C-alpha positions as CSV (number, residue, x, y, z in Angstrom):
1,M,-40.9,0.2,25.6
2,A,-37.2,0.9,24.8
3,A,-35.9,2.7,27.9
4,N,-36.7,-0.8,30.0
5,M,-34.1,-2.3,27.2
6,W,-31.4,-0.3,28.6
7,G,-31.6,-0.4,31.8
8,S,-28.2,-3.0,31.4
9,A,-25.6,-4.2,29.1
10,P,-26.9,-7.8,28.6
11,A,-24.9,-10.8,27.6
12,T,-26.2,-12.3,24.0
13,G,-30.4,-12.9,24.1
14,Q,-30.1,-12.6,28.1
15,Q,-33.9,-11.3,29.9
16,V,-33.7,-7.5,30.5
17,S,-36.9,-6.9,32.2
18,G,-40.7,-8.3,32.0
19,N,-41.1,-9.2,27.8
20,S,-38.0,-7.2,26.2
21,M,-35.3,-8.4,25.6
22,I,-31.7,-7.3,24.0
23,S,-30.0,-9.7,21.4
24,F,-27.0,-9.2,19.1
25,I,-26.8,-10.9,15.4
26,N,-24.1,-11.1,13.1
27,D,-26.1,-10.2,9.6
28,D,-29.3,-8.3,9.5
29,S,-30.2,-11.1,7.9
30,I,-31.6,-13.1,10.6
31,V,-33.8,-10.7,11.6
32,A,-37.1,-12.1,9.5
33,N,-36.2,-15.1,10.8
34,Y,-35.3,-14.0,14.7
35,P,-37.3,-16.2,16.4
36,V,-40.1,-14.2,19.4
37,A,-42.2,-15.2,22.0
38,P,-45.5,-14.4,21.8
39,G,-46.1,-11.1,23.7
40,Y,-42.5,-10.3,23.4
41,T,-40.1,-7.7,21.9
42,V,-36.6,-8.2,21.0
43,A,-34.1,-5.9,20.4
44,L,-32.3,-6.7,17.3
45,I,-28.6,-5.1,17.9
46,N,-25.7,-6.0,14.5
47,V,-22.1,-6.5,16.4
48,N,-20.5,-7.5,13.1
49,D,-21.3,-3.8,11.2
50,P,-20.6,-0.8,13.7
51,N,-20.7,1.2,10.9
52,D,-24.5,0.7,9.7
53,G,-25.4,1.2,13.2
54,K,-29.0,0.0,12.7
55,M,-31.5,-1.4,15.6
56,F,-34.6,-3.9,14.8
57,I,-37.0,-3.4,17.4
58,K,-39.2,-7.0,16.1
59,S,-42.3,-7.7,18.5
60,I,-45.1,-10.7,18.9
61,A,-48.3,-9.6,20.3
62,P,-49.7,-11.6,23.0
63,N,-52.2,-13.5,20.5
64,G,-49.4,-14.5,18.4
65,M,-49.6,-11.3,15.7
66,P,-46.8,-10.3,14.6
67,N,-46.2,-6.6,14.7
68,Q,-44.4,-4.9,12.2
69,T,-40.3,-4.8,12.2
70,R,-39.0,-1.5,13.1
71,V,-35.0,-0.1,11.9
72,F,-33.8,1.8,13.4
73,S,-30.1,4.1,13.3
74,L,-27.7,4.2,15.7
75,Q,-25.8,7.5,16.5
76,E,-22.9,8.1,18.3
77,I,-23.6,11.1,20.0
78,T,-20.3,13.4,21.0
79,P,-21.4,16.3,23.7
80,K,-20.4,19.9,22.1
81,P,-17.5,20.9,24.5
82,Q,-19.4,23.7,27.0
83,G,-17.2,26.8,27.9
84,Q,-15.7,27.4,24.4
85,D,-16.3,30.4,22.4
86,V,-14.9,29.2,18.8
87,V,-15.4,31.5,15.8
88,S,-14.9,30.5,12.0
89,R,-12.2,31.0,9.9
90,K,-14.4,33.4,7.6
91,E,-15.5,35.7,11.1
92,F,-12.2,35.8,11.8
93,E,-11.0,37.4,8.9
94,A,-14.0,39.3,8.6
95,L,-13.2,40.4,12.3
96,Q,-9.9,41.7,10.9
97,G,-11.0,43.4,8.0
98,Q,-13.6,45.8,10.6
99,L,-10.9,46.7,12.7
100,Q,-7.7,47.1,9.8
101,Q,-10.9,50.0,8.9
102,I,-10.9,51.6,12.1
103,L,-7.6,51.2,12.4
104,A,-6.8,53.0,9.1
105,V,-9.3,55.6,10.7
106,V,-7.8,56.5,13.5
107,Q,-4.4,56.8,12.0
108,K,-5.5,59.0,9.5
109,A,-7.3,61.7,11.8
110,K,-3.8,61.2,14.1
111,E,-1.9,63.1,11.9
112,E,-5.0,64.9,10.9
113,V,-4.3,66.5,13.8
114,K,-0.7,67.2,13.5
């Protein structure tokens, strides 16, 4: 049912599809008393605390019995850069050390040949 709620960017309390709604709230304490009609599900997102990143899913069964309110953590997903090979400083320094050892062996062998 969550997939239906994200079809568009609705205004506060605007019905999205069927029995799903998205509402923006100002405080987490509003969730407990937020009215939901029987047979409906509402996603409640706190707009005043973007760092908290919580979304509440509150639903009432068609017979009027409330379902357990679910809480989700919202986090921004930042894509990883594509096509860029990156090594850590530690890996770079380890490779640099190996190259210095190889160069020392080659230099020594070069001097022995003379």
